[in-house]
C-alpha positions as CSV (number, residue, x, y, z in Angstrom):
1,M,22.5,20.5,11.4
2,G,22.5,17.6,14.0
3,Q,19.8,19.4,16.2
4,I,17.8,19.5,13.1
5,S,18.2,16.1,12.0
6,I,17.2,14.9,15.7
7,Q,14.1,17.0,15.2
8,Q,13.3,15.5,12.0
9,K,13.6,12.1,13.4
10,Q,11.6,12.6,16.3
11,T,8.7,14.5,14.0
12,E,8.9,11.3,11.7
13,R,8.4,8.8,14.6
14,L,5.6,10.9,16.3
15,S,4.0,10.7,12.9
16,Q,4.2,6.9,12.3
17,L,3.2,6.4,15.9
18,Q,0.0,8.7,15.2
19,C,-0.7,6.9,12.4
20,F,-0.3,3.3,14.1
21,L,-2.7,5.0,16.9
22,V,-5.3,5.7,14.3
23,F,-5.1,2.3,12.6
24,F,-5.6,0.4,16.3
25,I,-8.3,2.6,17.3
26,I,-10.2,1.3,14.0
27,L,-9.0,-2.3,13.9
28,L,-9.2,-3.3,17.3
29,P,-13.0,-2.7,17.9
30,L,-13.3,-4.3,14.3
31,M,-11.6,-7.6,15.5
32,Y,-13.6,-7.6,18.7
33,W,-16.9,-7.6,16.7
34,V,-15.4,-10.3,14.3
35,T,-14.7,-12.5,17.4
36,Q,-18.4,-12.1,18.5
37,L,-19.5,-13.6,15.0
38,K,-17.6,-16.9,15.7
39,T,-19.7,-18.9,17.5
40,N,-23.2,-18.6,15.5
41,F,-22.3,-16.5,12.3
42,R,-19.4,-18.7,10.7
43,S,-19.8,-17.2,7.1
44,P,-19.9,-13.5,8.2
45,F,-16.8,-14.3,10.6
46,H,-14.8,-15.5,7.8
47,I,-15.9,-12.6,5.5
48,F,-15.0,-9.9,8.1
49,L,-11.8,-11.6,9.3
50,F,-10.6,-11.9,5.6
51,I,-11.6,-8.4,5.0
52,S,-9.9,-7.2,8.3
53,G,-6.4,-9.0,7.0
54,W,-6.8,-7.3,3.7
55,F,-7.6,-4.0,5.6
56,S,-4.6,-4.3,7.9
57,W,-2.4,-4.8,4.8
58,T,-3.7,-1.6,3.0
59,F,-2.0,0.2,6.4
60,I,1.3,-1.4,6.2
61,E,1.4,-0.8,2.6
62,Y,0.7,2.9,3.1
63,I,3.3,3.1,6.2
64,S,6.2,1.0,4.3
65,H,5.7,3.5,1.4
66,R,5.4,6.5,3.2
67,F,7.9,6.1,6.0
68,W,10.3,3.5,5.0
69,S,10.7,4.0,1.1
70,H,10.7,7.8,1.5
71,S,12.0,8.3,4.8
72,K,13.5,12.1,5.0
73,T,15.9,10.8,8.1
74,S,17.0,7.5,6.8
75,N,20.5,6.9,5.2
76,K,20.3,7.8,1.5
77,K,22.4,4.7,0.7
78,N,19.7,2.6,2.2
79,A,18.7,-0.3,0.0
80,V,15.2,0.1,0.1
81,I,15.5,3.9,-0.5
82,R,17.7,3.4,-3.4
83,R,15.7,0.6,-5.1
84,H,12.4,3.1,-4.9
85,Q,14.2,6.0,-6.0
86,H,15.3,4.1,-9.0
87,H,11.8,3.1,-9.9
88,H,10.6,6.7,-9.8
89,S,13.5,7.6,-12.2
90,H,12.5,4.7,-14.2
91,P,8.7,4.4,-13.8
92,T,8.3,1.5,-16.0
93,D,11.1,-0.8,-14.4
94,I,9.0,-3.0,-12.4
95,K,11.4,-5.6,-10.7
96,V,8.5,-8.3,-9.5
97,T,8.1,-10.5,-12.5
98,G,5.2,-12.3,-13.8
99,R,6.2,-15.5,-12.6
100,Q,6.6,-14.0,-9.2
101,R,3.2,-12.7,-9.1
102,L,1.8,-16.2,-10.5
103,V,3.5,-17.7,-7.2
104,M,1.9,-15.1,-5.0
105,S,-1.5,-15.7,-6.4
106,I,-1.0,-19.6,-6.0
107,I,-0.1,-19.0,-2.1
108,A,-3.3,-16.9,-2.2
109,A,-5.5,-19.4,-3.4
110,L,-4.1,-22.2,-1.0
111,L,-4.2,-20.0,2.2
112,I,-8.0,-19.5,1.2
113,V,-8.6,-23.3,0.5
114,F,-6.7,-23.9,3.9
115,S,-8.9,-21.2,5.7
116,I,-12.1,-22.9,4.6
117,L,-10.9,-26.5,5.7
118,L,-9.3,-25.3,8.8
119,D,-12.3,-22.9,9.9
120,N,-10.2,-20.8,12.1
121,Y,-8.2,-17.4,12.3
122,L,-6.2,-18.5,9.1
123,T,-8.7,-16.4,7.3
124,F,-6.9,-13.4,8.6
125,L,-3.7,-14.3,7.1
126,A,-5.6,-15.4,4.0
127,G,-7.0,-11.6,3.6
128,F,-3.6,-10.1,4.7
129,W,-1.8,-12.0,1.8
130,M,-4.8,-11.3,-0.8
131,G,-3.8,-7.6,0.2
132,I,-0.4,-8.2,-0.8
133,F,-0.9,-9.9,-3.9
134,W,-3.3,-7.2,-4.9
135,F,-1.0,-4.5,-4.2
136,F,1.9,-5.9,-6.7
137,Q,-0.9,-6.8,-9.2
138,M,-2.3,-3.0,-8.6
139,H,1.2,-1.6,-8.7
140,Y,2.0,-3.7,-12.2
141,F,-1.7,-2.2,-13.7
142,L,-0.8,1.4,-12.7
143,H,2.1,1.3,-15.0
144,Q,0.0,0.3,-17.8
145,S,-1.7,2.9,-20.3
146,W,-5.2,0.9,-20.2
147,V,-5.5,1.5,-16.5
148,K,-6.7,4.9,-16.8
149,K,-10.1,3.8,-18.0
150,V,-10.4,1.4,-14.9
151,F,-8.7,3.2,-12.1
152,P,-8.4,6.6,-13.1
153,Q,-8.2,8.1,-9.6
154,L,-5.6,5.4,-8.4
155,L,-3.8,6.1,-11.6
156,K,-3.8,10.0,-11.2
157,Y,-2.4,9.7,-7.4
158,H,0.1,7.3,-8.4
159,I,1.4,10.0,-11.4
160,V,1.2,12.7,-9.2
161,H,3.2,10.9,-6.5
162,H,5.9,9.6,-8.9
163,C,6.2,13.0,-10.8
164,R,4.8,15.8,-9.1
165,Q,4.7,15.5,-5.1
166,P,6.6,12.5,-3.7
167,D,5.8,13.4,-0.3
168,R,2.1,12.8,-1.2
169,C,-0.1,9.8,-2.5
170,F,1.4,6.9,-0.7
171,G,-1.2,4.6,-1.3
172,I,-0.9,2.2,-4.1
173,S,-4.0,-0.2,-4.0
174,T,-6.2,2.2,-2.1
175,I,-6.5,5.9,-1.4
176,W,-8.0,6.0,1.6
177,W,-5.1,5.9,4.1
178,D,-3.9,9.1,2.2
179,K,-7.4,10.6,2.9
180,V,-7.3,9.9,6.5
181,F,-3.6,11.1,7.1
182,G,-3.9,14.0,5.0
183,T,-1.3,13.0,2.3
184,I,-3.8,13.4,-0.7
185,P,-2.5,15.7,-3.5
186,S,-2.1,19.4,-2.6
187,G,-3.9,22.2,-4.6
188,K,-5.1,21.9,-8.2
189,T,-2.8,19.3,-9.2
190,S,-2.5,19.0,-13.1
191,V,-0.6,16.5,-14.8
192,S,0.8,17.5,-18.4
193,Q,1.1,15.2,-21.4
194,R,4.9,15.2,-21.1
195,I,4.5,13.8,-17.6
196,I,2.3,11.0,-18.7
197,E,4.5,10.1,-21.7
198,F,7.6,10.2,-19.0
199,Y,5.5,8.1,-16.9
200,F,4.5,5.3,-19.1
201,N,7.2,5.3,-22.0
202,H,10.5,5.9,-20.0
203,P,13.2,3.2,-21.2
204,H,14.2,0.6,-18.7
């Protein structure tokens, strides 16, 4: 049993390493290209720097959800894992409050303002923070029934992750990392009405 556990840990670590390697293969050339815009193309420089920050957050979002919240080798009493499993059992129990999301939006706005005033690489942090803010907003949206009219594919992936395949669909605000790393839903996954009712109406 111990040998299997060691092998599982090694496999999980190798998967994480492979994900980071792919990420940096994508990010580093992008960041190099962005730096080339700095001198003569200030507006494109800040736009693509902001996008790079947001893009980086989407990767951290995927990694933290897949390998930290759903780790198969960590102690099941780990606080992060226990909180996340509680959320799976109680989908409508969202811990982040409206006031906290408001504070995050104010911080995002301030970072954008300071990025414009300082005219430097703070724009990357502004994009990264905007990714965090949008993640929390999107997670709230994905537990509201009206979202199926606006983000149907994101909603389907999130319901599948919650109720059918917890080892798939780790992206919240985006699904492209699931596509890159092969964690999209397996097979023809259908979502029954019973599952939908549980997902949206489970008591707190």
